[in-house]
Every structure is written in C-alpha cells, then in structure tokens.
C-alpha positions as CSV (number, residue, x, y, z in Angstrom):
1,X,149.5,63.8,-108.5
2,X,151.0,60.6,-107.2
3,X,149.1,58.8,-104.5
4,X,152.0,58.9,-102.0
5,X,152.2,62.6,-102.4
6,X,148.5,63.0,-101.7
7,X,148.8,60.9,-98.6
8,X,151.7,62.9,-97.3
9,X,149.8,66.1,-97.7
10,X,146.7,64.7,-95.9
11,X,148.9,63.6,-93.0
12,X,150.4,67.1,-92.9
13,X,146.9,68.7,-93.0
14,X,145.6,66.5,-90.1
15,X,148.7,67.2,-88.0
16,X,148.2,71.0,-88.6
17,X,144.6,70.7,-87.4
18,X,145.7,68.9,-84.4
19,X,148.3,71.6,-83.7
20,X,145.6,74.3,-83.7
21,X,143.5,72.3,-81.2
22,X,146.4,71.4,-79.0
23,X,147.7,75.0,-79.0
24,X,144.3,76.3,-77.9
25,X,144.0,73.8,-75.0
26,X,147.6,74.3,-73.9
27,X,147.1,78.0,-73.9
28,X,144.0,77.6,-71.6
29,X,146.0,75.3,-69.3
30,X,148.9,77.7,-69.0
31,X,146.6,80.7,-68.5
32,X,144.8,79.1,-65.5
33,X,147.5,76.9,-64.2
34,X,147.8,78.8,-60.9
35,X,144.3,80.2,-60.7
36,X,142.4,77.7,-58.4
37,X,139.4,79.9,-57.8
38,X,138.4,80.2,-61.5
39,X,135.9,77.8,-63.0
40,X,138.2,76.5,-65.7
41,X,135.4,74.2,-67.0
42,X,133.4,77.2,-68.2
43,X,136.3,78.5,-70.3
44,X,136.9,75.1,-71.8
45,X,133.2,75.0,-72.8
46,X,133.6,78.4,-74.4
47,X,136.8,77.2,-76.2
48,X,134.9,74.2,-77.7
49,X,132.4,76.7,-79.2
50,X,135.2,78.7,-80.8
51,X,137.5,75.8,-81.9
52,X,135.6,74.9,-85.1
53,X,135.9,78.3,-86.7
54,X,139.5,78.7,-85.4
55,X,140.4,75.5,-87.2
56,X,138.4,76.6,-90.3
57,X,140.2,79.9,-90.5
58,X,143.5,78.3,-89.9
59,X,143.1,75.7,-92.7
60,X,141.8,78.4,-95.1
61,X,144.9,80.6,-94.3
62,X,147.2,77.6,-94.7
63,X,145.8,76.8,-98.1
64,X,146.0,80.4,-99.2
65,X,149.7,80.4,-98.1
66,X,150.3,77.3,-100.2
67,X,151.3,75.2,-97.2
68,X,150.4,71.9,-98.9
69,X,152.0,72.7,-102.3
70,X,155.3,74.0,-100.8
71,X,158.1,71.5,-100.9
72,X,159.2,72.0,-97.3
73,X,162.3,69.9,-97.8
74,X,163.7,72.7,-100.0
75,X,162.1,75.6,-98.1
76,X,163.8,78.9,-97.3
77,X,163.2,82.1,-95.3
78,X,160.4,83.2,-97.7
79,X,158.4,80.0,-97.0
80,X,158.7,80.4,-93.2
81,X,157.7,84.1,-93.4
82,X,154.6,83.0,-95.3
83,X,153.9,80.4,-92.6
84,X,154.2,82.9,-89.8
85,X,151.9,85.3,-91.7
86,X,149.2,82.6,-92.2
87,X,149.2,81.5,-88.6
88,X,149.0,85.2,-87.4
89,X,146.1,86.0,-89.8
90,X,144.1,82.9,-88.8
91,X,144.3,83.8,-85.1
92,X,143.5,87.5,-85.7
93,X,140.4,86.6,-87.8
94,X,139.3,84.2,-85.1
95,X,139.7,87.0,-82.5
96,X,137.7,89.5,-84.5
97,X,134.9,86.9,-85.0
98,X,134.9,86.2,-81.3
99,X,134.5,89.9,-80.6
100,X,131.6,90.2,-83.0
101,X,129.8,87.0,-81.8
102,X,130.4,87.2,-78.1
103,X,130.5,90.9,-77.5
104,X,131.9,94.2,-78.8
105,X,134.5,94.4,-76.2
106,X,136.7,92.0,-74.2
107,X,136.3,91.9,-70.5
108,X,137.6,89.5,-67.9
109,X,134.3,87.9,-66.8
110,X,133.8,84.2,-67.3
111,X,131.4,85.0,-70.1
112,X,134.3,86.2,-72.2
113,X,137.4,84.3,-73.3
114,X,140.5,86.3,-72.2
115,X,142.7,87.8,-75.0
116,X,145.8,86.4,-73.3
117,X,144.5,82.9,-74.3
118,X,144.6,84.0,-77.9
119,X,148.1,85.3,-77.6
120,X,149.3,82.1,-76.0
121,X,147.5,80.0,-78.6
122,X,149.1,82.0,-81.4
123,X,152.6,81.6,-80.0
124,X,152.2,77.9,-79.3
125,X,150.6,77.4,-82.8
126,X,153.5,79.2,-84.5
127,X,156.1,77.3,-82.5
128,X,154.6,73.8,-83.2
129,X,154.0,74.5,-86.9
130,X,157.6,75.8,-87.3
131,X,159.0,72.8,-85.5
132,X,157.0,70.4,-87.8
133,X,158.5,72.1,-90.9
134,X,162.0,72.2,-89.5
135,X,161.7,68.5,-88.8
136,X,160.8,67.9,-92.5
137,X,163.9,69.9,-93.5
138,X,166.1,68.0,-91.1
139,X,164.7,64.7,-92.2
140,X,165.6,65.5,-95.9
141,X,168.9,67.1,-95.1
142,X,170.1,64.2,-93.1
143,X,168.5,61.4,-95.0
144,X,170.4,58.2,-95.5
145,X,171.0,58.9,-99.2
146,X,172.1,62.5,-98.6
147,X,174.5,61.5,-95.8
148,X,175.9,58.8,-98.1
149,X,176.4,61.2,-100.9
150,X,178.0,63.8,-98.6
151,X,180.5,61.3,-97.3
152,X,181.6,60.2,-100.8
153,X,181.0,63.4,-102.8
154,X,183.7,65.4,-104.5
155,X,185.1,68.3,-102.4
156,X,184.2,71.6,-104.0
157,X,185.6,75.1,-103.9
158,X,183.2,77.9,-104.8
159,X,185.0,80.9,-106.4
160,X,182.7,84.0,-105.8
161,X,180.7,84.3,-102.7
162,X,178.0,86.4,-104.3
163,X,174.5,85.7,-105.6
164,X,175.7,83.0,-108.0
165,X,177.8,81.3,-105.4
166,X,174.8,81.2,-103.1
167,X,172.6,79.8,-105.8
168,X,175.3,77.2,-106.5
169,X,175.5,76.0,-102.9
170,X,171.7,75.9,-102.7
171,X,171.5,73.7,-105.8
172,X,174.2,71.4,-104.5
173,X,172.2,70.9,-101.3
174,X,168.9,70.5,-103.2
175,X,170.5,67.8,-105.3
176,X,171.6,65.9,-102.1
177,X,175.2,66.6,-102.9
178,X,175.2,64.2,-105.9
179,X,177.3,66.8,-107.8
180,X,179.7,67.4,-104.9
181,X,179.8,69.1,-101.5
182,X,180.8,72.7,-101.0
183,X,183.8,72.8,-98.6
184,X,185.2,76.3,-99.0
185,X,184.7,79.5,-100.9
186,X,187.0,82.4,-102.0
187,X,186.1,85.9,-102.9
188,X,188.0,89.1,-103.6
189,X,185.7,91.3,-101.4
190,X,187.6,92.0,-98.2
191,X,184.4,92.5,-96.3
192,X,183.5,88.8,-96.9
193,X,186.9,87.4,-95.8
194,X,186.6,85.0,-92.8
195,X,182.8,85.1,-93.2
196,X,180.5,82.2,-94.3
197,X,178.1,81.7,-97.2
198,X,175.3,79.2,-96.4
199,X,177.6,77.8,-93.7
200,X,180.6,77.5,-96.1
201,X,183.7,79.3,-94.9
202,X,185.2,82.0,-97.1
203,X,188.9,81.3,-96.7
204,X,190.7,83.7,-99.0
205,X,190.9,85.7,-102.2
206,X,191.1,84.4,-105.8
207,X,194.9,84.7,-105.6
208,X,194.9,82.2,-102.7
209,X,193.1,79.5,-104.7
210,X,196.1,77.1,-105.0
211,X,196.9,77.4,-101.3
212,X,193.2,77.0,-100.2
213,X,192.8,74.1,-102.6
214,X,195.7,72.2,-101.0
215,X,194.6,73.0,-97.4
216,X,191.0,71.8,-97.9
217,X,192.0,68.9,-100.3
218,X,189.7,70.2,-103.1
219,X,188.8,68.0,-106.0
220,X,186.8,70.5,-108.2
221,X,186.6,74.2,-108.5
222,X,183.5,76.0,-109.6
223,X,183.9,79.5,-110.8
224,X,180.8,81.5,-110.0
225,X,181.6,85.0,-111.3
226,X,179.1,85.7,-114.1
227,X,179.2,89.5,-113.8
228,X,183.0,89.7,-113.8
229,X,184.8,90.9,-116.8
230,X,186.2,88.4,-119.3
231,X,189.8,89.5,-118.4
232,X,189.1,88.9,-114.7
233,X,187.6,85.5,-115.4
234,X,190.6,84.6,-117.5
235,X,193.0,85.5,-114.7
236,X,191.0,83.4,-112.2
237,X,191.0,80.4,-114.5
238,X,194.7,80.7,-115.0
239,X,195.3,80.7,-111.2
240,X,192.9,77.8,-110.8
241,X,194.6,75.8,-113.4
242,X,197.7,75.6,-111.2
243,X,195.8,73.4,-108.7
244,X,195.3,70.5,-111.1
245,X,191.7,70.3,-109.9
246,X,188.8,69.8,-112.3
247,X,187.4,73.3,-113.3
248,X,183.8,74.2,-114.0
249,X,182.2,77.6,-114.7
250,X,178.7,78.9,-114.1
251,X,176.6,80.4,-116.9
252,X,177.0,84.0,-118.0
253,X,174.6,86.7,-117.0
254,X,173.1,86.6,-120.5
255,X,172.6,82.8,-120.2
256,X,171.1,83.2,-116.7
257,X,168.7,85.8,-118.0
258,X,167.5,83.4,-120.7
259,X,167.2,80.2,-118.6
260,X,166.8,79.5,-114.9
261,X,169.9,77.9,-113.4
262,X,170.3,74.2,-113.2
263,X,173.3,72.0,-112.3
264,X,173.3,71.0,-116.0
265,X,174.0,74.6,-116.8
266,X,177.6,74.2,-115.5
267,X,180.1,73.7,-118.2
268,X,183.7,72.6,-118.1
269,X,186.3,75.3,-118.5
270,X,187.5,75.3,-122.1
271,X,190.4,76.9,-123.9
272,X,187.9,79.4,-125.3
273,X,187.4,80.8,-121.8
274,X,191.1,81.7,-121.8
275,X,190.8,84.0,-124.8
276,X,191.0,87.5,-123.4
277,X,188.1,88.8,-125.5
278,X,185.0,90.8,-124.5
279,X,181.7,89.1,-125.2
280,X,180.4,89.9,-128.7
281,X,177.0,91.8,-128.5
282,X,174.7,91.8,-131.5
283,X,173.3,95.1,-132.7
284,X,169.6,94.1,-133.0
285,X,168.8,97.0,-135.2
286,X,171.5,96.0,-137.7
287,X,170.2,92.5,-137.8
288,X,166.6,93.5,-138.6
289,X,167.3,92.8,-142.3
290,X,166.6,89.1,-141.4
291,X,163.1,89.7,-140.1
292,X,160.5,87.8,-142.1
293,X,163.0,86.8,-144.7
294,X,163.8,83.4,-146.3
295,X,167.5,82.7,-145.5
296,X,169.5,80.1,-147.3
297,X,172.7,78.9,-145.7
298,X,175.0,76.7,-147.8
299,X,177.1,74.4,-145.8
300,X,174.5,74.9,-143.1
301,X,175.2,71.6,-141.4
302,X,178.8,72.5,-140.7
303,X,180.1,73.9,-137.4
304,X,180.0,77.5,-138.5
305,X,177.0,77.1,-140.8
306,X,175.0,75.5,-138.1
307,X,175.8,78.4,-135.7
308,X,174.7,80.8,-138.4
309,X,171.4,79.0,-138.5
310,X,171.0,79.4,-134.7
311,X,171.9,83.1,-134.9
312,X,169.5,83.8,-137.8
313,X,166.7,82.0,-135.9
314,X,166.9,84.7,-133.2
315,X,165.6,87.3,-135.6
316,X,162.3,85.7,-136.7
317,X,163.0,84.8,-140.3
318,X,160.2,83.5,-142.4
319,X,162.2,80.4,-143.2
320,X,165.7,78.9,-142.8
321,X,166.9,76.6,-145.7
322,X,169.8,74.4,-144.8
323,X,171.7,73.3,-147.9
324,X,174.5,70.8,-147.3
325,X,176.0,67.8,-149.0
326,X,176.2,65.8,-145.7
327,X,172.7,64.9,-144.7
328,X,173.3,63.7,-141.1
329,X,174.5,67.0,-139.6
330,X,171.8,68.9,-141.5
331,X,169.1,66.5,-140.2
332,X,170.2,66.8,-136.6
333,X,170.4,70.6,-136.9
334,X,166.9,70.8,-138.4
335,X,165.5,68.8,-135.4
336,X,167.3,71.1,-133.0
337,X,166.1,74.3,-134.6
338,X,162.5,73.1,-134.8
339,X,162.6,72.2,-131.1
340,X,164.1,75.5,-130.0
341,X,162.4,77.8,-132.5
342,X,159.0,76.2,-133.3
343,X,157.7,79.3,-135.0
344,X,160.5,79.3,-137.6
345,X,160.0,77.2,-140.7
346,X,163.2,75.1,-141.2
347,X,163.9,73.2,-144.4
348,X,166.8,70.9,-145.4
349,X,167.9,70.2,-149.0
350,X,170.8,67.9,-149.7
351,X,173.2,68.7,-152.5
352,X,176.5,70.2,-153.5
353,X,177.3,73.7,-154.5
354,X,179.3,72.2,-157.4
355,X,175.9,71.3,-159.0
356,X,174.4,74.4,-160.6
357,X,171.2,72.5,-161.6
358,X,170.7,71.4,-158.0
359,X,171.3,75.0,-156.7
360,X,168.8,76.4,-159.2
361,X,166.2,73.9,-158.1
362,X,166.6,75.1,-154.5
363,X,166.6,78.8,-155.4
364,X,163.5,78.3,-157.6
365,X,161.7,76.4,-154.8
366,X,162.4,78.8,-151.9
367,X,163.4,82.1,-153.6
368,X,165.6,83.2,-150.7
369,X,166.2,86.8,-150.0
370,X,169.4,86.4,-147.9
371,X,172.2,83.8,-148.6
372,X,175.1,83.0,-146.3
373,X,177.6,81.0,-148.3
374,X,179.6,78.8,-145.8
375,X,180.1,75.7,-148.0
376,X,183.8,75.2,-148.6
377,X,186.7,72.8,-148.4
378,X,189.0,74.2,-145.7
379,X,191.6,71.7,-144.7
380,X,194.9,73.1,-145.8
381,X,197.0,69.8,-146.1
382,X,194.2,67.9,-147.8
383,X,193.7,70.7,-150.4
384,X,197.4,70.7,-151.1
385,X,197.0,67.0,-152.1
386,X,193.8,67.6,-154.1
387,X,194.0,71.1,-155.4
388,X,191.5,70.7,-158.3
389,X,188.9,69.7,-155.8
390,X,189.5,72.9,-153.9
391,X,189.0,74.8,-157.1
392,X,185.8,73.0,-158.0
393,X,184.2,73.3,-154.6
394,X,185.5,76.6,-153.3
395,X,185.8,78.7,-156.4
396,X,183.1,77.4,-158.7
397,X,180.8,76.3,-155.9
398,X,180.9,80.0,-154.9
399,X,180.4,81.2,-158.4
400,X,177.5,78.8,-159.0
401,X,175.8,80.1,-155.8
402,X,176.4,83.7,-156.7
403,X,175.0,83.2,-160.2
404,X,171.8,81.8,-158.7
405,X,171.6,84.6,-156.2
406,X,171.8,87.1,-159.1
407,X,169.3,85.2,-161.2
408,X,166.7,84.8,-158.5
409,X,166.9,88.3,-157.1
410,X,168.5,87.6,-153.7
411,X,168.8,90.8,-151.7
412,X,172.0,90.0,-149.8
413,X,174.7,87.4,-150.4
414,X,177.4,87.0,-147.7
415,X,180.5,84.9,-148.3
416,X,182.5,83.4,-145.4
417,X,186.2,83.8,-146.2
418,X,189.4,83.3,-144.2
419,X,192.6,85.1,-143.2
420,X,194.4,82.4,-145.2
421,X,193.2,84.3,-148.3
422,X,195.7,87.1,-147.4
423,X,199.1,86.6,-149.2
424,X,198.2,82.9,-149.6
425,X,200.8,80.2,-149.4
426,X,198.4,77.3,-149.9
427,X,195.7,76.2,-152.4
428,X,192.9,76.5,-149.9
429,X,193.8,80.1,-149.0
430,X,194.3,81.0,-152.7
431,X,190.9,79.6,-153.7
432,X,189.3,81.6,-151.0
433,X,191.0,84.7,-152.2
434,X,189.5,84.0,-155.7
435,X,186.0,83.7,-154.1
436,X,186.5,87.2,-152.6
437,X,187.3,88.5,-156.1
438,X,184.2,86.7,-157.4
439,X,182.1,88.7,-154.9
440,X,183.7,91.9,-156.1
441,X,183.2,90.9,-159.7
442,X,179.5,89.9,-159.2
443,X,178.7,93.2,-157.3
444,X,179.5,95.1,-160.5
445,X,177.0,93.3,-162.6
446,X,174.1,92.4,-160.3
447,X,171.5,94.1,-158.2
448,X,172.2,91.7,-155.4
449,X,174.3,93.1,-152.5
450,X,177.4,90.8,-152.5
451,X,179.9,90.9,-149.6
452,X,182.6,88.8,-148.0
453,X,183.6,88.4,-144.4
454,X,187.2,87.4,-143.6
455,X,188.2,85.9,-140.2
456,X,190.7,83.6,-138.7
457,X,190.6,80.2,-137.1
458,X,187.4,79.2,-135.4
459,X,187.9,77.3,-132.1
460,X,186.1,74.0,-131.9
461,X,185.0,73.9,-135.5
462,X,185.1,70.6,-137.4
463,X,188.7,69.8,-138.2
464,X,190.2,72.6,-136.1
465,X,193.1,72.1,-133.8
466,X,191.2,71.9,-130.5
467,X,189.3,68.6,-131.3
468,X,192.6,67.1,-132.6
469,X,194.4,68.1,-129.4
470,X,191.6,66.6,-127.3
471,X,191.7,63.3,-129.1
472,X,195.5,63.2,-128.6
473,X,195.2,63.9,-124.9
474,X,192.5,61.3,-124.5
475,X,194.8,58.8,-126.1
476,X,197.6,59.7,-123.7
477,X,199.6,61.9,-126.1
478,X,201.7,63.1,-127.6
479,X,200.1,66.4,-128.6
480,X,201.6,67.4,-132.0
481,X,202.4,71.1,-132.7
482,X,204.1,72.0,-136.0
483,X,206.4,74.7,-134.6
484,X,207.0,76.2,-131.1
485,X,206.5,79.8,-132.4
486,X,203.6,79.3,-134.8
487,X,200.7,81.7,-134.1
488,X,197.1,82.0,-135.2
489,X,194.1,84.3,-134.8
490,X,191.3,82.6,-133.0
491,X,187.6,83.2,-132.6
492,X,184.8,81.1,-131.0
493,X,182.1,79.7,-133.3
494,X,179.3,82.0,-131.8
495,X,181.5,85.0,-132.2
496,X,182.3,84.3,-135.8
497,X,178.6,83.6,-136.7
498,X,177.4,86.7,-134.8
499,X,179.8,89.0,-136.6
500,X,179.0,87.5,-140.0
501,X,175.3,88.2,-139.4
502,X,176.1,91.8,-138.4
503,X,178.4,92.3,-141.4
504,X,175.5,91.3,-143.6
505,X,173.4,94.0,-142.1
506,X,175.9,96.8,-142.9
507,X,176.9,95.5,-146.4
508,X,176.2,97.7,-149.4
509,X,177.9,95.6,-152.0
510,X,181.4,94.6,-153.0
511,X,182.9,94.9,-149.5
512,X,185.4,92.6,-147.8
513,X,184.7,92.8,-144.1
514,X,187.6,92.0,-141.8
515,X,186.8,91.0,-138.2
516,X,188.8,92.1,-135.2
517,X,190.4,88.8,-134.0
518,X,192.2,90.2,-131.1
519,X,195.8,89.2,-130.5
520,X,197.3,86.1,-132.2
521,X,197.7,83.0,-130.0
522,X,200.6,80.7,-129.9
523,X,199.5,77.2,-130.8
524,X,202.1,75.8,-128.3
525,X,200.4,77.8,-125.5
526,X,197.1,76.6,-126.6
527,X,198.3,73.0,-126.4
528,X,199.8,73.5,-122.9
529,X,196.6,75.1,-121.6
530,X,194.4,72.3,-123.0
531,X,196.6,69.7,-121.3
532,X,196.3,71.5,-118.0
533,X,192.5,71.9,-118.3
534,X,192.4,68.1,-118.8
535,X,194.1,67.6,-115.5
536,X,197.6,66.8,-116.7
537,X,201.0,68.4,-116.6
538,X,202.5,69.3,-120.0
539,X,205.6,67.4,-120.9
540,X,205.2,65.4,-117.7
541,X,202.0,63.5,-118.1
542,X,201.4,64.4,-121.8
543,X,204.3,65.1,-124.1
544,X,204.2,67.9,-126.7
545,X,206.0,67.0,-130.0
546,X,207.0,69.4,-132.8
547,X,206.4,68.0,-136.2
548,X,207.5,70.8,-138.5
549,X,205.4,73.1,-140.8
550,X,203.2,71.3,-143.2
551,X,203.1,72.1,-146.9
552,X,201.4,75.5,-147.5
553,X,201.4,76.4,-143.8
554,X,202.5,79.8,-142.5
555,X,204.2,80.7,-139.3
556,X,201.6,83.5,-138.8
557,X,198.5,84.7,-140.5
558,X,197.4,88.1,-141.7
559,X,193.9,89.6,-141.7
560,X,194.5,92.1,-144.5
561,X,197.1,93.0,-147.1
562,X,199.1,96.2,-146.9
563,X,197.2,97.7,-149.9
564,X,193.9,97.0,-148.1
565,X,195.0,98.7,-144.9
566,X,195.4,102.1,-146.5
567,X,191.7,102.5,-147.0
568,X,190.4,100.5,-144.0
569,X,187.0,101.8,-142.8
570,X,185.5,101.3,-139.4
571,X,181.8,100.3,-139.2
572,X,179.2,100.9,-136.5
573,X,180.4,97.7,-134.9
574,X,184.0,98.4,-133.6
575,X,184.9,94.8,-134.3
576,X,184.1,94.9,-138.0
577,X,186.2,96.8,-140.6
578,X,185.9,97.2,-144.4
579,X,189.0,96.9,-146.5
580,X,189.7,98.9,-149.6
581,X,188.9,96.8,-152.7
582,X,191.5,96.2,-155.4
583,X,191.1,97.7,-158.9
584,X,190.8,94.8,-161.4
585,X,190.0,94.2,-165.0
586,X,186.7,92.3,-164.8
587,X,186.8,91.0,-168.4
588,X,190.4,89.7,-167.8
589,X,189.3,88.1,-164.5
590,X,186.4,86.3,-166.3
591,X,188.8,84.9,-169.0
592,X,191.2,83.7,-166.3
593,X,188.2,82.0,-164.6
594,X,187.4,80.2,-167.9
595,X,191.0,78.9,-168.0
596,X,190.9,77.8,-164.3
597,X,187.8,75.7,-164.9
598,X,189.8,73.5,-167.3
599,X,192.6,72.9,-164.7
600,X,194.3,69.7,-163.9
601,X,196.9,68.8,-161.3
602,X,199.7,69.7,-163.7
603,X,198.7,73.4,-164.1
604,X,196.2,74.2,-161.3
605,X,198.7,76.1,-159.2
606,X,199.9,78.2,-162.2
607,X,196.3,79.1,-163.1
608,X,195.6,80.0,-159.5
609,X,198.7,82.2,-159.4
610,X,197.6,83.9,-162.6
611,X,194.5,85.1,-160.8
612,X,196.2,85.7,-157.4
613,X,199.7,87.0,-158.1
614,X,200.7,87.1,-154.5
615,X,200.0,83.4,-154.1
616,X,203.2,81.5,-153.4
617,X,203.6,77.7,-153.3
618,X,206.3,75.2,-152.5
619,X,205.1,73.0,-155.3
620,X,204.0,74.1,-158.8
621,X,204.0,70.8,-160.6
622,X,201.8,67.7,-160.7
623,X,201.0,65.1,-163.2
624,X,197.6,63.6,-162.6
625,X,194.7,65.2,-164.5
626,X,191.9,66.8,-162.5
627,X,188.8,64.6,-162.2
628,X,186.1,65.4,-164.7
629,X,188.1,68.3,-166.2
630,X,186.1,70.6,-168.5
631,X,187.2,71.4,-172.1
632,X,188.7,74.8,-172.9
633,X,185.5,76.0,-174.6
634,X,183.5,75.6,-171.3
635,X,181.8,78.7,-170.0
636,X,182.1,79.8,-166.4
C-alpha cells in the first residue's frame, strides 16, 4: 500500500475517534444544559470511565464495516447504510456493557449514566461521521481536475434510462468526466419521462433523439440498451445517425455477464450493428465434439480462421494448431489465445497447403482429430488475373489437406466455402465449387467425416468491402461502389465462425451446409451508412462513385442452386441447412482433376468449366503458362 494512502487512512481513523469522544461530551452538555441543580461533574467522571470501551467498540465496528478500505470518493447508498449500521452497533454494545458493569437496570440517580445521553451521542456520532464522508465525496466531485474536465468534456446523451444507463452515468462520474459529461437521457418508458436518472433529465423517447440532441447541443450519443432486441437497437441507431453525433454502444448482456463493465467496454457503432439479425447462439451440446480434441485450423491466422480459433478455445480442446503461410498474424493470434485461454495448448506451424510434404509433417506431429480448412485465395479480381494460383491454392491445397486428413485418421474435416461457388461467374467461386466436390468425393472413400459450409460475405474480414470503405472515407473519399443495385449477403466474423463450428457438430459426411444469411444488403446502402457513422453526409462531405462491375462479379449472389433446394434439409439449428448433393461420376471427376493439375493460363478456365459446367466466364483465353505447371502424367 502506498505511504500516502496509509497516512490518509490514519488521519481518517484519528478523526473518527475524535468524533466518538466529541459526540459523547456534546451529548452530556446538551442533556444537562438547563439542569443547574445536577452535579454535572459526576456524570463527566462516569463518562470518562466509559469512553475507552466506547471508542474501542466503535473502532472495532468501523474496521468490521470496512470503513478504512472503502473508497469514500466513489461511495454509494450501500456504503452509507454500512456506516450507519456500524455506528449503531458500537453504541448498542457500549450500552449493554454499561448495563452489565454498572448495574442490571438503568435508573436516574447520579450513579447511573442516563440512557438519553447514549441516544444523543449516537445521533451526534452518526451525523458527524456522515458529514465527514460527504465532505470527502464533495471534495472529489468538485476537485479542480474534475471541474476542469466537466467544463471541457463532450456533451453526452444516454439512450436508455435503465440499469445500464445508470451504470454508464456512474462510470462517467467515477472517471472525473474524462470520457464526457451526461447532459440528458431518453427512454421509451412513459413512466420515466420528465424524470431524472442520477440527476440527468429524461427529456424524451428514442424517436425524439434528433430533436433532443439539437436542443441540448449533444456531441456524442451512448446507446445503453443491452437487453433490447437487435431490431429495436437497429432502429434506434438509424434514428441516432440522423443527428451527425458520434455514436457508441454499450456491451451486450452476454458480454456484461462475462466481464464487469468498464468505459473501455464501449465500442463505436459499426455497420454490423445495423444488420437486422438476431444474435447467434451456440448449441453447447452440439459443440461437445471439440472437447479434449486436437484441432487443426488451416489459414488460422486469417480473419475467419482466427475467429474459429477463438470459438474452438471455448470448448476446452486439448490443443489448437494454427497452420498459416503468413507468420505474423499467426504469431499474434497465438499470444492472444495463450493469454485468454492459458489452459489450452496453442501451437503454430508455418507453411502452405500447397505443400503436401509440409502438411504431412504437421499431421504426423500433432495427429489432429478435427480440421477446419479455412486457407484459400478469396479476392475475386486478383484470382481473375492469376487463375492458376487460385487452382493451386484453393483446389489442390484443399485436396492435399483432405488426403492428409484421410491418411492420419481425422474424425471431422470441415471446409469453409462461399456463396460464390453457386453458379460461379469467376475463377475464385469456381475453384471453391470444385473444393465442395472434393469433399463429396473424399467422403465416399474415407472414414473421415468430410463436410463443407457455404456462406456469404463476412463483414470486416481481411480484404472485405468495409475496410476498403473506411480507408476511402479516412482519405476524404470518394467511396467506390461498382453498381447502385448490387447486393450481397453479409455475416459478421463471429457469426460465421460460430455457425461453422456448429455445422461440424452435426456433420455426418458429404454434406454441404448452407447458412441462413438473412436478407441481402445493397452495397450502396452499406456505403451510405458507413459514411454517416463516420460523421459525414453522403454525397455532400464524402462522394460515392460508381465504377462498374469488375470481371467475374455478379449483381447478386445465391446461397444454393435450384437443384440443391429441392432436397434442402433443416438441422437442429434453424440457421443451418443441408443441401442435396449432386450425383457425380467419381472416376470421371478424378480424371478431370488430373487434367486440371496440368493447367496453364491458356486452358485453365476450360478445364475448370469441364468440372463445373455451370461456370460462366467473360474471358476463356490467356497465353502465359501457369507457374511450375505439372506434366500430364502427374497424379492428383
């Protein structure tokens, strides 16, 4: 304990002892103020005899009530109730001892101390102790630094005058208004309207946010509605966006249950908060297949792979093996997981899924029982320019990993696929469709349970549209959108990872799982909302420009083909569906894979189309040979 803190506590202790003594003497003085015929000196002598044990009992009660470990600057009603209880108990015990030592009953002769003196002493003691603590609170509340912060702090509106709103105001005060000063609150409960929460007026409902923000000159709005539905929160955010104020949101109920609230728990409102989607809840029973298992995650350092690692860590695996070609992200993730989940063994191995020998070394070393295959090239325009690299990494990287899973007895293998694999119009999507066929092919010849999970765009993942838009906004614009009507399905990174983990739990082999992605979102609307959340006005402060569709890009995406929809099966999780697999000639598929491995830029698209007949491309000719092309006699 710091020396200054010890000195402060000693000063407080001495002052409390003085208060006990002063209270007793003042009580005597008040009791006999108008009684001239009474020998007051006798009572004062009797008081001196009793004062030592009165002080002893008081100090003992104060320590038991944590008087000197309580931070009175931040005290509340609970602390003052404890204070009152301690003072009362000390005086009661002193009275009982007085009765025992000086007689079994109180009488009014000079040989007994009147009970009225004890009552007056108790009242004065309580009053003076309370005043001393209130003075500490006032000193802190109106300290020079706090007053300075209050005069210059951002003006805040609290949305939600419930428990979370109260916690928020308390935290702002406890932090000396460094994060802003609460000026006004709004709440949809009519019973709270025109009331106050911790002295902050409740000036309207959530629909009044723009008007209230103008009236009170608000700089920042904090949304404190953790128990509200996602739809309700989205509507409130859309209303708040009209103000142009900075927007923040409190943690969810789930996050509050896991961690105590701190100001650092506040986060900026993101575009993801505008997705009208209920929170994904993991079925813990389904995910028990991860318990005590060695789990290998290829591409584990990527945005989705890293979130998969975090989700897997929740289910007490024996070990998590992160396999990635880029060591920096993998290293950072390893340190994060070891800090958050010290009981889980976390290992990193650097390498590419293109290298079968490297994969076999990793499988031999760790012998994983569950594999999540997230390693892939996913950028559509880049893969249009380097189609053979997409084939080598996506197709044969998947095949290499699947071969190792079969050879080393992996129990479950889950491939991460994409909606771009449905009726593909680009190389990336077509190669991911082939990986789905590989899973179906491998499930017919292996004891390993192979499955694929197909979902749409993941908000905030590396290379996704959100980081691009943020960079463009930061640079002053313009924000580039390919077409005003282009739509995409979106899912947050945690949602995608959680549903992939659950799909692995219900997989039996050969399935392609399709995730419920909700309603498609217009990219143009996404851009406008992101500009507003950044505090700007679309097409006024930040321009939006339309650049035209890129090679291989669709106007809209599909989650499943018509043929698959006929036999679509719902799983235990109402957000995960199983599509009907295609009938295929597996020997023919293998031969086509052999030919694809010998591809070059002049024939790669034709060879892809031979495997994926519904693949359409704007360009089916190129001249440059594929780097390190294999001879036709190569085996897959």
